[in-house]
TITINU-309902 format. One line per field, with one value per residue: residue in three letters; x, y, z of N, C-alpha, C in turn. Coordinates in Angstrom, 1 decimal, padded with zeros to 4 digits. Example, Ala and Ser with C-alpha at 12.3 -4.5 7.8 and 13.67 -1.06 7.14 Angstrom:
REM TITINU-309902
resn [Ala,Ser]
n.east [013.2,012.8]
n.north [-005.7,-002.2]
n.up [007.8,007.1]
ca.east [012.3,013.7]
ca.north [-004.5,-001.1]
ca.up [007.8,007.1]
c.east [013.2,012.9]
c.north [-003.3,000.0]
c.up [007.8,007.9]
END
This chain:
REM TITINU-309902
resn [Met,Arg,Thr,Val,Val,Ala,Arg,Ala,Pro,Thr,Arg,Ile,Asp,Phe,Gly,Gly,Gly,Trp,Thr,Asp,Val,Pro,Pro,Phe,Cys,Glu,Glu,Gln,Gly,Gly,Arg,Val,Cys,Asn,Leu,Ala,Ile,Asp,Arg,Tyr,Ala,Thr,Val,Thr,Leu,Val,Ala,Ala,Pro,Thr,Thr,Ala,Phe,Asp,Val,Arg,Ala,Ala,Ala,Asp,Ser,Pro,Leu,Ala,Arg,Ala,Ala,Thr,Arg,Arg,Leu,Gly,Val,Thr,Gly,Ile,Arg,Ser,Thr,Leu,Arg,Ser,Asp,Phe,Pro,Thr,Gly,Ala,Gly,Leu,Gly,Gly,Ser,Ser,Ala,Val,Gly,Val,Ala,Met,Val,Ala,Ala,Leu,Arg,Ala,Trp,Gln,His,Leu,Ala,Asn,Asp,Asp,Leu,Gln,Ala,Ile,Val,His,Glu,Ser,Arg,Ala,Val,Glu,Ile,Glu,Asp,Leu,Gly,Ile,Ala,Gly,Gly,Trp,Gln,Asp,His,Tyr,Ala,Ala,Ala,His,Gly,Gly,Ala,Leu,Asp,Leu,Thr,Phe,Gly,Ala,Ser,Thr,Thr,Val,Arg,Glu,Leu,Pro,Leu,Thr,Glu,Thr,Thr,Arg,Arg,Ala,Ile,Glu,Ala,Gln,Cys,Leu,Val,Ile,Tyr,Thr,Gly,Gln,Ser,Arg,Ile,Ser,Gly,Glu,Thr,Ile,Thr,Ala,Val,Leu,Asp,Ala,Tyr,Arg,Arg,Arg,Asp,Ala,Ala,Val,Thr,Gly,Ala,Leu,Leu,Arg,Met,Arg,Ala,Leu,Ala,Gly,Asp,Met,Ala,Glu,Ala,Leu,Ala,Ala,Gly,Asp,Leu,Asp,Ala,Leu,Gly,Asn,Ala,Leu,Gln,Glu,His,Trp,Gln,His,Gln,Arg,Ala,Leu,His,Pro,Ala,Ile,Thr,Thr,Asp,Ala,Ile,Asp,Thr,Ile,Ile,Asp,Thr,Ala,Met,Arg,Glu,Gly,Ala,Arg,Gly,Cys,Lys,Ala,Leu,Gly,Ala,Ser,Gly,Gly,Gly,Cys,Val,Val,Val,Val,Ala,Pro,Ser,His,Gln,Ala,Asp,Ser,Ile,Arg,Ala,Ala,Ile,Glu,Pro,Leu,Gly,Arg,Leu,Leu,Pro,Phe,Ala,Val,Asp,Leu,His,Gly,Val,Thr,Val,Thr,Asp,Thr,Glu]
n.east [003.2,006.6,007.9,010.4,011.2,013.2,014.4,016.2,017.7,018.4,020.8,021.9,024.9,026.7,029.3,032.8,032.6,034.1,036.6,036.4,037.0,039.1,042.4,042.7,041.5,042.9,045.6,045.7,043.7,040.3,037.2,033.8,030.7,027.4,023.9,021.1,018.1,014.5,014.1,013.7,015.1,013.6,013.5,011.9,011.6,010.5,009.6,010.3,010.0,012.2,015.0,014.2,013.8,012.3,011.9,011.2,010.7,013.3,015.1,018.0,018.6,020.9,022.6,021.1,021.1,023.8,024.3,022.7,024.0,026.5,025.9,024.9,022.2,019.3,016.2,014.3,012.0,012.7,011.8,012.3,012.1,012.1,012.0,013.1,014.7,016.4,019.9,020.2,022.2,022.0,023.0,021.7,022.1,023.7,022.0,020.1,021.8,022.5,020.0,019.4,021.4,020.9,018.3,018.8,020.6,018.9,017.1,018.7,018.8,020.8,022.3,021.2,022.2,024.8,026.2,028.5,029.3,027.2,027.7,030.3,029.8,027.8,029.2,031.3,029.8,029.2,031.8,033.6,032.2,030.6,032.2,031.9,033.0,033.7,033.0,033.0,031.0,028.2,027.2,027.5,025.7,023.3,023.1,023.4,021.8,020.5,022.5,025.9,029.3,032.0,035.1,037.8,040.4,043.1,041.2,037.6,035.9,032.8,030.9,028.0,026.0,024.5,021.1,018.9,015.3,014.4,016.5,016.3,013.8,014.4,016.3,014.7,013.0,014.7,016.7,016.8,016.1,016.6,015.9,017.6,016.7,018.4,020.4,023.4,026.6,028.4,030.7,032.6,033.4,034.4,036.6,038.2,038.8,040.2,042.4,043.7,044.4,046.2,048.2,049.2,048.2,048.2,046.1,043.8,044.5,044.8,042.2,040.7,041.8,041.0,038.2,037.9,038.5,036.4,034.3,034.5,034.0,031.3,030.2,030.4,028.9,026.3,025.9,025.7,023.4,023.6,022.6,023.2,026.0,026.5,025.6,027.3,029.8,029.1,028.8,031.5,032.6,031.4,032.8,035.3,034.7,033.6,035.8,037.3,036.8,035.8,033.3,031.7,029.9,026.9,025.0,022.3,022.7,024.3,022.5,020.4,021.9,022.9,020.5,019.3,021.3,021.2,018.7,019.2,020.3,022.2,024.1,025.0,025.2,026.0,024.9,026.4,028.5,027.8,027.4,024.9,021.9,021.0,020.7,021.5,020.2,020.8,018.9,018.3,016.2,014.0,013.8,013.3,010.9,010.6,013.0,012.5,010.3,011.5,013.3,011.8,010.6,012.8,013.5,012.8,011.5,012.3,010.8,011.7,012.3,014.3,016.0,016.3,016.9,018.2,019.0,016.3,014.6,012.0,010.7,008.6,006.6]
n.north [036.3,035.6,032.4,030.0,026.7,024.0,020.8,017.9,014.7,011.7,009.1,005.7,004.3,002.3,001.4,002.1,004.2,006.1,006.2,008.6,010.5,013.1,012.5,010.4,010.4,012.4,011.6,008.9,008.7,008.4,006.4,006.1,004.5,005.3,005.8,007.9,008.4,008.6,009.6,012.4,015.6,018.6,022.1,025.1,028.5,031.6,035.1,037.0,039.1,038.8,036.6,033.2,029.7,026.6,023.4,020.2,016.7,015.6,017.2,019.3,021.9,023.4,023.2,024.4,027.0,027.6,027.5,029.6,031.8,031.6,032.2,034.7,035.5,037.2,037.9,035.9,033.1,029.8,026.6,023.2,020.0,016.4,013.1,010.8,008.7,009.9,009.9,007.7,006.8,007.5,009.7,012.0,014.5,015.9,016.0,017.8,020.0,020.5,021.1,023.3,025.2,025.4,026.5,028.9,030.1,030.4,032.3,034.5,034.9,033.6,031.4,028.0,026.0,025.5,023.0,022.2,024.4,024.3,021.8,022.3,024.5,023.5,021.4,022.8,024.1,022.0,020.9,023.0,025.1,023.7,021.7,018.9,015.7,014.1,012.9,013.5,012.3,012.3,014.9,015.2,013.2,014.2,016.5,015.9,013.5,010.3,007.4,007.3,007.3,008.1,009.7,010.6,012.9,015.0,016.5,016.1,013.7,013.2,010.7,009.9,007.2,005.2,004.1,001.8,001.6,-000.9,-001.7,000.2,-000.5,-003.1,-002.5,-001.1,-003.1,-005.2,-004.3,-003.8,-001.7,-001.3,000.1,000.1,001.2,002.4,005.2,006.3,007.6,009.2,010.8,010.4,007.8,008.0,009.7,008.1,006.0,007.4,008.3,005.9,005.3,007.4,006.7,004.8,002.2,-001.1,-002.9,-001.3,000.5,-001.3,-002.4,-000.1,000.4,-001.8,-001.5,000.8,-000.3,-002.1,-000.4,000.5,-001.9,-002.2,000.0,-000.6,-002.9,-001.8,-000.1,-002.0,-003.3,-005.5,-007.0,-009.2,-009.3,-006.9,-007.3,-009.4,-008.1,-006.2,-007.7,-008.6,-006.1,-005.3,-007.0,-005.9,-003.3,-003.5,-004.3,-002.0,-000.7,-001.5,-000.4,-000.2,-002.2,-003.6,-005.5,-005.5,-004.9,-007.1,-009.2,-008.7,-008.8,-011.5,-012.9,-012.2,-013.2,-015.9,-016.4,-016.2,-013.9,-011.9,-010.0,-007.8,-004.7,-002.3,001.1,004.3,005.6,003.8,001.8,001.6,002.9,002.3,-000.8,-002.1,-004.5,-006.8,-008.6,-011.7,-011.8,-013.6,-014.2,-012.0,-011.3,-013.2,-012.7,-010.1,-010.5,-012.0,-010.3,-008.1,-008.1,-007.3,-004.6,-001.4,-001.3,000.7,001.7,002.7,004.8,005.2,008.3,010.6,013.2,014.8,017.8,020.0,023.1,025.3,028.4,030.8,033.7]
n.up [-038.3,-038.4,-038.8,-038.4,-039.2,-038.6,-039.4,-038.5,-039.2,-037.2,-036.9,-037.9,-036.9,-038.7,-039.1,-038.2,-036.4,-033.8,-035.2,-036.4,-034.6,-033.4,-031.8,-033.6,-036.2,-037.5,-037.4,-038.3,-040.1,-040.7,-041.2,-041.9,-042.0,-042.3,-041.7,-042.3,-040.5,-039.9,-037.3,-035.7,-034.9,-034.2,-034.6,-033.8,-034.5,-033.4,-033.4,-030.4,-027.5,-025.7,-025.8,-025.6,-024.4,-025.1,-024.2,-025.4,-025.0,-024.7,-026.1,-026.3,-024.2,-023.2,-025.5,-027.4,-026.4,-026.5,-029.3,-030.2,-028.9,-030.2,-032.9,-032.7,-032.4,-031.3,-029.5,-030.0,-029.7,-029.0,-029.8,-029.0,-030.2,-030.1,-031.5,-030.4,-028.0,-025.0,-024.9,-026.7,-028.5,-031.1,-032.3,-031.5,-030.1,-031.9,-034.1,-033.0,-032.8,-035.5,-036.6,-035.1,-035.7,-038.5,-038.5,-037.2,-039.0,-041.1,-040.0,-040.0,-042.6,-044.0,-046.4,-046.6,-048.1,-047.8,-046.6,-045.4,-043.8,-042.0,-040.7,-039.6,-037.9,-036.1,-034.9,-033.7,-031.7,-030.0,-029.3,-028.8,-027.5,-025.5,-024.7,-025.2,-025.8,-028.9,-032.3,-035.8,-037.5,-036.9,-037.3,-040.1,-041.0,-040.1,-041.5,-044.2,-044.8,-046.0,-047.0,-046.1,-046.9,-045.3,-045.2,-043.3,-042.6,-043.4,-044.7,-045.2,-046.9,-048.5,-049.5,-051.0,-050.8,-053.2,-052.9,-053.8,-054.3,-053.5,-051.9,-049.8,-048.7,-047.8,-045.9,-044.0,-043.2,-042.4,-040.7,-037.4,-034.8,-031.4,-028.3,-025.3,-023.0,-021.3,-020.7,-022.2,-021.2,-023.2,-023.5,-021.4,-021.9,-024.5,-024.1,-022.5,-024.2,-026.2,-024.8,-024.3,-026.9,-027.4,-025.8,-027.3,-027.1,-028.0,-028.4,-028.5,-030.6,-032.8,-032.9,-033.7,-036.2,-037.6,-037.4,-039.0,-041.5,-041.8,-042.0,-044.6,-046.0,-045.3,-046.5,-049.2,-049.2,-048.6,-050.8,-052.7,-052.0,-050.4,-047.7,-046.2,-046.3,-045.1,-042.5,-041.6,-041.5,-039.6,-037.3,-036.9,-036.5,-034.0,-032.2,-032.2,-031.4,-028.8,-027.5,-027.1,-024.7,-021.3,-020.5,-022.7,-023.5,-022.0,-019.6,-020.6,-023.3,-024.1,-023.7,-025.5,-027.9,-027.8,-027.8,-030.3,-032.1,-031.5,-032.6,-035.2,-036.4,-038.6,-037.8,-035.1,-033.2,-030.7,-030.7,-031.3,-028.7,-026.9,-023.9,-023.1,-024.5,-027.9,-029.8,-032.9,-035.1,-037.7,-039.7,-041.5,-044.4,-044.3,-041.6,-040.1,-038.8,-036.8,-035.3,-034.5,-032.8,-030.8,-029.6,-028.8,-026.2,-024.7,-024.7,-026.2,-029.3,-032.1,-034.7,-038.1,-041.0,-043.9,-044.1,-046.7,-047.1,-045.3,-043.3,-043.2,-044.0,-043.2,-043.9,-043.0,-043.2]
ca.east [004.4,007.6,008.3,011.4,011.2,014.3,014.3,017.4,017.6,019.4,021.5,022.5,026.3,027.0,030.7,033.8,032.5,035.4,037.7,036.1,037.3,040.5,043.4,042.9,041.2,043.9,046.8,045.6,042.6,039.1,036.2,032.6,029.5,026.2,022.6,020.2,016.8,013.5,013.9,014.1,015.2,012.9,013.6,011.0,011.9,009.5,010.1,009.9,010.7,013.5,015.3,013.7,013.9,011.2,012.4,010.3,011.0,014.7,016.0,019.1,018.6,022.2,023.1,020.4,021.6,025.2,024.2,022.1,025.1,027.5,025.4,024.5,020.8,018.5,014.8,013.5,011.7,013.2,011.2,013.0,011.4,012.8,011.3,014.1,015.0,017.7,021.1,020.0,023.3,021.6,023.5,020.6,022.5,024.2,020.9,019.6,022.7,022.4,018.7,019.4,022.2,020.2,017.2,019.4,021.1,017.7,016.6,019.6,018.8,022.0,022.0,021.4,022.7,026.2,026.1,029.8,029.2,026.3,028.4,031.4,029.2,027.2,030.2,032.0,029.0,029.3,033.1,034.3,031.4,030.1,033.2,031.5,033.9,032.9,033.6,032.3,030.1,026.8,026.8,027.3,024.5,022.1,023.1,023.2,020.8,020.9,023.6,027.1,030.6,032.7,036.5,038.3,041.8,043.3,039.9,036.6,035.2,031.5,030.4,026.6,025.9,023.2,020.3,017.7,014.1,014.4,017.5,015.7,012.7,015.0,016.9,013.7,012.4,015.7,017.5,015.9,016.8,016.0,016.4,017.8,016.1,019.5,021.1,024.9,027.4,029.4,031.9,033.6,033.9,035.2,037.9,039.0,039.3,041.2,043.6,044.4,045.0,047.3,049.3,049.5,047.8,048.2,044.8,042.9,044.8,044.5,040.7,040.3,042.2,040.1,036.9,038.0,038.5,035.1,033.4,034.6,033.3,029.9,029.7,030.3,027.7,025.1,025.8,025.3,022.2,023.9,022.5,023.9,027.4,026.5,025.4,028.5,030.8,028.6,029.1,032.9,032.9,031.1,033.8,036.4,034.2,033.4,037.2,037.9,036.7,034.8,032.0,031.0,028.8,026.2,024.2,021.2,023.1,024.7,021.3,019.8,022.7,022.9,019.2,019.2,022.2,020.6,017.5,019.7,020.7,023.5,025.1,024.4,026.2,025.5,025.1,027.1,029.6,027.1,027.2,023.5,021.4,020.3,021.4,021.0,020.3,020.6,018.3,017.9,014.8,013.0,013.8,013.2,009.8,010.9,014.0,011.8,009.5,012.4,014.0,010.9,010.5,014.1,013.7,011.8,011.8,012.2,010.7,012.2,012.4,015.5,015.8,017.1,016.9,019.1,018.4,015.4,014.2,010.8,010.7,007.3,006.3]
ca.north [036.1,034.8,031.1,029.1,025.3,023.2,019.4,017.1,013.3,011.0,008.1,004.5,004.2,000.9,001.0,003.1,005.1,006.2,006.6,010.0,011.4,013.4,012.7,009.3,010.7,013.3,010.9,007.7,008.7,007.6,006.1,005.8,004.2,005.5,005.9,008.8,007.8,009.6,010.0,013.8,016.8,019.7,023.4,026.1,029.8,032.7,036.3,037.2,040.3,038.4,035.2,032.1,028.4,025.7,022.1,019.1,015.4,015.3,018.1,019.8,023.3,024.1,023.2,025.5,028.3,027.9,027.8,031.0,032.7,031.5,032.8,036.0,035.8,037.5,038.3,034.8,032.0,028.6,025.4,022.1,018.7,015.3,011.9,009.7,008.7,010.6,009.0,006.5,006.5,007.8,011.0,013.0,015.9,016.5,016.4,019.0,021.1,020.8,021.7,024.6,026.0,025.6,027.4,030.3,030.7,030.9,033.5,035.5,035.0,033.0,030.2,026.7,024.9,025.3,022.0,022.1,025.4,023.8,020.8,022.9,025.4,022.7,020.7,023.8,024.4,020.9,020.6,024.2,025.8,022.9,020.7,017.5,014.9,013.4,013.0,014.3,011.7,012.6,016.1,014.9,012.4,015.0,017.6,015.3,012.5,009.2,006.6,008.0,006.8,009.3,009.5,011.7,013.1,016.4,017.0,015.1,013.3,012.7,009.9,009.6,005.9,005.0,003.1,001.6,001.5,-002.3,-001.8,001.0,-001.3,-004.2,-002.0,-000.8,-004.4,-006.2,-003.6,-003.6,-000.8,-001.5,000.9,-000.7,001.8,002.9,006.3,006.2,008.9,008.9,011.7,009.8,006.6,008.5,010.2,006.9,005.3,008.2,008.3,004.6,005.4,008.3,005.9,003.8,000.9,-001.9,-003.5,-000.3,001.0,-002.4,-002.4,001.1,000.3,-002.8,-000.9,001.6,-001.1,-002.7,000.6,000.5,-003.0,-001.9,001.0,-001.3,-003.8,-001.0,000.3,-003.2,-003.8,-006.8,-006.8,-010.3,-008.9,-005.8,-007.9,-010.1,-007.1,-005.6,-008.6,-008.5,-004.8,-005.3,-007.6,-004.9,-002.1,-003.8,-004.4,-000.7,-000.2,-002.3,000.3,-000.1,-003.1,-003.7,-006.7,-005.4,-005.0,-008.5,-010.0,-008.4,-009.4,-012.9,-013.4,-012.0,-014.1,-017.3,-016.5,-016.3,-012.6,-011.8,-009.3,-006.8,-003.9,-001.2,002.3,005.4,005.2,002.8,001.8,001.7,003.4,001.4,-001.8,-002.4,-006.0,-007.0,-010.0,-012.2,-011.4,-014.6,-014.3,-010.7,-011.2,-014.0,-012.1,-009.0,-011.0,-012.5,-009.2,-007.0,-007.9,-006.9,-003.2,-000.7,-001.2,002.0,001.6,003.9,004.8,005.9,009.7,010.9,014.6,015.6,018.9,020.8,024.3,026.0,029.8,031.5,035.0]
ca.up [-037.5,-039.0,-038.2,-039.0,-038.7,-039.2,-038.9,-038.9,-038.9,-036.5,-037.7,-037.5,-037.3,-039.0,-038.9,-038.2,-035.3,-033.0,-036.0,-036.8,-033.5,-033.2,-032.8,-034.5,-037.6,-038.0,-037.5,-039.0,-041.1,-040.3,-042.2,-041.2,-042.9,-041.5,-042.4,-041.7,-040.3,-039.7,-035.9,-036.0,-034.0,-034.8,-034.0,-034.3,-034.0,-033.6,-032.7,-029.0,-026.9,-025.2,-026.2,-024.6,-024.9,-024.7,-024.6,-025.3,-025.4,-024.6,-026.8,-025.4,-024.0,-023.2,-026.8,-028.1,-025.9,-027.0,-030.7,-030.3,-028.6,-031.3,-034.2,-032.4,-032.7,-030.1,-029.8,-030.5,-028.8,-029.7,-029.3,-029.5,-030.0,-030.6,-031.4,-030.1,-026.5,-024.5,-024.8,-027.5,-029.4,-032.5,-032.7,-031.3,-029.8,-033.1,-034.9,-032.4,-033.1,-036.9,-036.8,-034.5,-036.6,-039.8,-038.2,-036.9,-040.2,-041.9,-039.4,-040.4,-044.1,-044.6,-047.3,-045.9,-049.0,-047.4,-045.6,-044.7,-042.8,-040.9,-040.0,-038.8,-036.8,-035.1,-034.2,-032.8,-030.5,-029.1,-028.9,-028.3,-026.5,-024.5,-024.2,-025.3,-026.6,-029.9,-033.6,-036.9,-038.3,-036.6,-037.9,-041.5,-041.2,-039.9,-042.5,-045.6,-044.9,-046.8,-046.6,-046.3,-046.7,-044.9,-045.0,-042.5,-042.6,-043.5,-045.1,-045.1,-048.2,-048.3,-050.6,-050.8,-051.3,-053.9,-052.4,-054.6,-053.5,-053.0,-050.8,-048.7,-048.1,-047.1,-044.7,-043.1,-042.7,-041.8,-039.7,-036.3,-033.8,-030.1,-027.2,-024.1,-021.8,-020.5,-021.4,-022.0,-021.1,-024.2,-023.4,-020.5,-022.6,-025.6,-023.5,-022.0,-025.4,-026.9,-023.9,-024.6,-028.3,-027.3,-025.2,-028.4,-026.6,-029.2,-028.6,-028.9,-032.0,-033.7,-033.1,-034.4,-037.6,-038.2,-037.5,-040.1,-042.7,-041.9,-042.5,-046.0,-046.4,-045.1,-047.5,-050.4,-049.1,-048.7,-052.2,-053.5,-051.5,-049.8,-046.3,-045.5,-046.1,-044.1,-041.2,-041.2,-041.1,-038.4,-036.2,-036.6,-035.9,-032.6,-031.4,-032.0,-030.7,-027.4,-026.9,-026.8,-023.3,-020.7,-020.4,-024.0,-023.4,-020.7,-019.6,-021.4,-024.7,-024.4,-023.7,-026.8,-029.0,-027.7,-028.2,-031.7,-032.8,-031.4,-033.5,-036.6,-036.9,-039.3,-037.0,-034.2,-032.5,-030.0,-031.5,-030.7,-027.8,-026.1,-022.5,-023.0,-025.8,-028.8,-030.5,-034.3,-035.5,-039.1,-039.8,-042.8,-044.8,-043.9,-040.2,-039.5,-037.9,-035.6,-034.5,-033.9,-031.7,-029.7,-028.9,-028.4,-024.7,-024.1,-024.9,-027.0,-030.7,-032.7,-036.2,-038.8,-042.4,-044.3,-044.5,-047.8,-047.4,-044.4,-042.7,-044.1,-043.3,-043.8,-043.4,-043.4,-042.6]
c.east [005.4,007.9,009.3,011.4,012.3,014.2,015.5,017.3,018.7,020.0,021.8,024.0,026.6,028.4,031.7,033.7,033.7,036.5,037.5,036.4,038.8,041.1,043.5,042.6,042.2,045.2,046.8,044.6,041.5,038.1,035.0,031.5,028.3,025.0,021.7,018.8,015.8,013.1,014.5,014.2,014.6,013.0,012.6,011.4,010.8,010.1,009.5,010.6,012.1,013.7,014.9,013.8,012.8,011.6,011.3,011.0,012.5,015.6,016.9,019.1,019.9,022.8,022.4,020.8,022.9,025.1,023.7,023.2,026.1,027.1,024.9,023.1,020.1,017.1,014.0,013.1,012.0,012.5,011.9,012.2,012.2,011.9,012.2,014.4,016.3,018.8,020.9,021.1,023.0,022.1,022.5,021.0,023.0,023.1,020.2,020.5,022.6,021.1,018.7,020.2,021.5,019.1,017.8,020.0,020.0,017.2,017.4,019.7,020.1,021.6,022.2,021.8,024.2,026.3,027.4,029.8,028.3,027.0,029.5,030.8,028.6,028.2,031.0,031.2,029.2,030.8,033.7,033.5,030.9,031.1,032.8,032.4,033.1,033.6,032.8,031.1,028.6,026.3,026.6,026.1,023.3,022.0,022.8,022.1,021.3,021.9,024.9,028.3,031.5,034.2,037.1,039.8,042.1,042.1,038.9,036.0,033.9,031.1,029.0,026.4,024.5,022.4,019.0,016.5,014.0,015.3,016.9,014.6,013.3,015.7,015.8,013.0,013.4,016.6,016.6,016.7,016.0,016.7,016.5,017.1,017.1,020.2,022.6,025.5,028.6,030.8,033.0,034.3,034.8,036.6,038.8,039.6,040.4,042.5,044.4,045.1,046.3,048.5,049.8,049.3,047.5,046.8,043.8,043.2,044.5,043.0,040.2,040.6,041.3,038.7,036.8,037.8,037.1,034.1,033.4,033.9,031.8,029.4,029.5,029.1,026.4,024.9,025.3,024.0,022.4,023.8,023.1,025.4,027.5,026.4,026.6,029.6,030.4,029.0,030.6,033.2,032.5,032.1,035.0,035.9,034.1,034.8,037.8,037.9,035.6,033.4,031.2,029.8,028.2,025.5,023.0,021.6,023.5,023.5,020.6,020.5,022.7,021.6,019.0,020.1,021.7,019.4,017.9,020.1,022.0,024.6,024.3,025.5,025.4,025.8,025.7,028.2,029.1,027.3,025.7,023.0,020.8,021.3,020.7,021.2,020.0,020.1,018.2,016.5,013.8,012.9,013.6,012.0,010.0,011.9,013.4,011.0,010.3,013.0,013.1,010.7,011.7,014.3,012.5,012.2,011.4,012.0,011.2,012.1,013.7,015.2,016.8,017.4,017.9,018.3,017.5,014.9,013.0,010.8,009.5,007.1,004.9]
c.north [035.2,033.6,030.4,027.8,024.6,021.8,018.6,015.7,012.8,010.0,006.8,004.5,002.7,000.6,002.2,004.2,005.0,006.6,008.0,011.0,011.8,012.9,011.5,009.7,011.6,012.6,009.7,007.7,007.9,007.3,005.6,005.5,004.4,005.8,006.8,008.2,008.9,009.6,011.4,014.6,017.9,021.0,024.3,027.4,030.8,033.9,036.4,038.4,040.0,036.9,034.2,030.8,027.5,024.3,021.1,017.8,015.2,016.1,018.8,021.3,024.0,024.2,024.3,026.9,028.6,028.2,029.2,032.0,032.8,032.3,034.2,036.4,036.1,037.8,037.2,033.9,030.7,027.4,024.2,020.8,017.6,014.0,010.7,009.8,009.4,009.5,007.7,006.0,006.7,009.1,012.2,014.4,016.6,016.9,017.7,020.2,021.5,021.5,023.1,025.6,026.4,026.6,028.8,030.9,031.2,032.2,034.7,035.7,034.5,031.7,028.9,025.6,024.7,024.3,021.9,023.2,024.9,022.8,021.4,023.7,024.5,021.9,021.6,024.1,023.3,020.8,021.9,024.9,025.0,021.9,019.3,016.8,014.2,013.6,013.8,013.7,012.1,013.8,016.0,014.2,013.3,016.1,017.0,014.4,011.3,008.3,007.2,007.1,008.0,009.0,010.8,011.7,014.5,017.2,015.9,014.9,012.7,012.0,009.5,008.2,005.7,003.9,003.0,001.5,000.1,-002.3,-001.0,000.2,-002.5,-003.7,-001.7,-002.0,-005.2,-005.6,-003.2,-002.7,-000.9,-000.7,000.1,-000.1,002.5,004.0,006.1,007.6,008.7,009.6,011.0,008.6,007.0,008.9,009.1,006.2,006.1,008.3,007.0,004.7,006.3,007.6,004.8,002.3,000.0,-002.5,-002.5,000.2,000.0,-002.5,-001.3,000.9,-000.8,-002.3,000.0,000.8,-001.7,-001.7,000.7,-000.7,-002.8,-001.0,000.3,-002.3,-003.0,-000.6,-000.8,-003.8,-005.2,-006.8,-008.0,-009.9,-007.8,-006.4,-008.7,-009.2,-006.4,-006.4,-008.6,-007.1,-004.7,-005.9,-006.7,-003.7,-002.4,-004.0,-003.1,-000.3,-001.1,-001.7,000.3,-001.0,-003.1,-005.1,-006.7,-005.5,-006.4,-009.4,-009.9,-009.1,-010.9,-013.5,-013.3,-013.0,-015.6,-017.5,-016.4,-014.9,-012.7,-011.1,-008.2,-005.9,-002.8,000.1,003.4,004.9,004.1,002.9,002.0,002.1,002.3,000.3,-001.9,-003.9,-006.1,-008.5,-010.4,-011.9,-012.3,-014.8,-013.0,-010.7,-012.0,-013.4,-010.9,-009.4,-011.5,-011.4,-008.1,-007.0,-007.4,-005.4,-002.5,-000.6,000.1,001.8,002.9,003.7,005.5,007.4,010.0,012.4,015.4,016.7,019.6,022.0,024.9,027.4,030.5,032.8,035.0]
c.up [-038.2,-038.2,-039.0,-038.4,-039.4,-038.5,-039.4,-038.4,-037.9,-037.4,-037.1,-037.9,-037.5,-038.7,-038.9,-037.2,-034.4,-033.9,-036.6,-035.7,-033.5,-031.9,-033.8,-035.9,-038.2,-038.2,-038.4,-040.2,-040.7,-041.4,-041.4,-042.3,-042.0,-042.4,-041.7,-041.6,-039.8,-038.2,-035.8,-034.8,-034.8,-034.0,-034.6,-033.7,-034.4,-032.9,-031.3,-028.5,-026.4,-025.6,-025.2,-025.3,-024.3,-025.2,-024.4,-025.7,-025.7,-025.5,-025.8,-025.3,-024.0,-024.6,-027.6,-027.7,-026.5,-028.5,-031.0,-030.0,-029.7,-032.5,-033.9,-032.6,-031.3,-030.5,-030.4,-029.4,-029.6,-029.0,-029.9,-029.2,-030.7,-030.5,-031.3,-028.6,-026.2,-024.5,-025.6,-028.4,-030.8,-033.0,-032.5,-030.9,-031.0,-034.0,-034.4,-032.9,-034.6,-037.2,-036.2,-035.3,-037.9,-039.6,-037.9,-038.1,-041.1,-041.3,-039.8,-041.9,-044.7,-045.4,-046.5,-046.9,-048.7,-046.3,-044.8,-043.6,-041.6,-040.1,-039.1,-037.6,-035.7,-034.3,-033.2,-031.6,-029.5,-028.5,-028.2,-027.2,-025.3,-024.0,-024.3,-026.3,-027.7,-031.3,-034.5,-037.5,-038.1,-037.3,-039.4,-041.8,-041.1,-041.0,-043.9,-045.8,-045.8,-046.2,-047.0,-046.1,-046.5,-044.6,-044.4,-042.5,-042.6,-044.0,-045.0,-046.5,-047.9,-049.6,-050.3,-051.5,-052.0,-053.2,-053.3,-053.7,-052.8,-051.8,-049.6,-048.0,-047.3,-045.8,-043.6,-042.5,-041.9,-040.8,-038.5,-035.3,-032.5,-029.1,-025.9,-022.9,-020.9,-021.3,-021.1,-021.9,-022.0,-024.0,-022.6,-021.2,-023.7,-025.1,-023.1,-023.2,-026.1,-026.1,-024.2,-026.0,-028.2,-026.7,-026.2,-027.8,-027.9,-029.5,-029.1,-030.3,-033.0,-034.0,-033.9,-035.9,-038.3,-038.4,-038.7,-041.4,-042.9,-042.4,-044.0,-046.6,-046.3,-046.1,-048.8,-050.4,-049.2,-050.1,-053.1,-053.1,-050.9,-048.3,-045.5,-045.2,-045.1,-042.7,-040.7,-040.8,-039.8,-037.2,-035.8,-035.9,-034.5,-031.7,-031.2,-031.2,-029.2,-026.7,-026.6,-025.4,-022.6,-020.6,-021.6,-024.1,-022.0,-020.7,-020.5,-022.9,-025.0,-024.5,-025.1,-027.9,-029.0,-028.2,-029.7,-032.5,-032.7,-032.3,-035.0,-037.2,-037.6,-038.5,-036.2,-033.6,-031.7,-030.8,-030.7,-029.8,-026.8,-024.6,-022.1,-024.4,-026.6,-029.4,-031.9,-034.6,-036.9,-039.2,-041.2,-043.1,-044.2,-042.4,-039.4,-038.5,-036.6,-034.7,-033.8,-032.7,-030.5,-028.9,-028.3,-026.9,-024.0,-024.1,-025.6,-028.4,-031.3,-034.2,-036.8,-040.3,-042.7,-044.6,-045.6,-048.0,-046.4,-043.8,-043.7,-043.3,-044.0,-043.1,-043.9,-042.6,-042.0]
END
């Protein structure tokens, strides 16, 4: 029996999130620095008399159905699995979408080396078919993998940041991701922030512009393997990010960040649109263990490794 399995990573958005969302990215130009991690969405397709869907561990069935309709595939059973919490702020729904599109393209014997097509098709499913507000960065991280410096405007430039083995090991040891246990509803928050930008709210526009600049600083810090500089930029970014809308932070997020900073963290921020989800903490190398111990009671630590491959597909008869 033919089986197609596609797997796509989630991501840590270090900086510039929000600036990849229209109309800001189209009018001002956006920039994002992110990193793919091995918390995966996995899609398995097999032939079936009628199209059916089997969801496991927080994968998104409406998204799978929409992708299947968009690509015109019938007569399959689709199983979706994910190893990340629902609403974690890790770009999980986009990882599901990228994996689903890649699997469906493989089922149709279409080439999956066209990452741009996968990005555009998976985002169209979310934005056009399901009406989910959001930006571009998550789809690129899931498709490409690795550390990315993304520039958005009339077109998108993808710069893959070189990471030495030493830098990758440092990231995995010193960047701590902790889940607050709360799921955030990003669409409502994104809409509110974009409405403020459309009104040309000075505080929101200024924050977005500074976050865009900090994303560039973070990209250079990652490429240089300078996690102290990354953490410092991350902490400033959080101050601008939380100023976008009152719902972006929560008591749980503030407690984690305050605790980590008291223990000596370089910087912290909530991931994704927040209002819950995960927090990333960048720790100095000699204090990572003590900071991990301090924040562990406050949520669920999510160990990870850097994903360097992006979406992968296995097609067997």
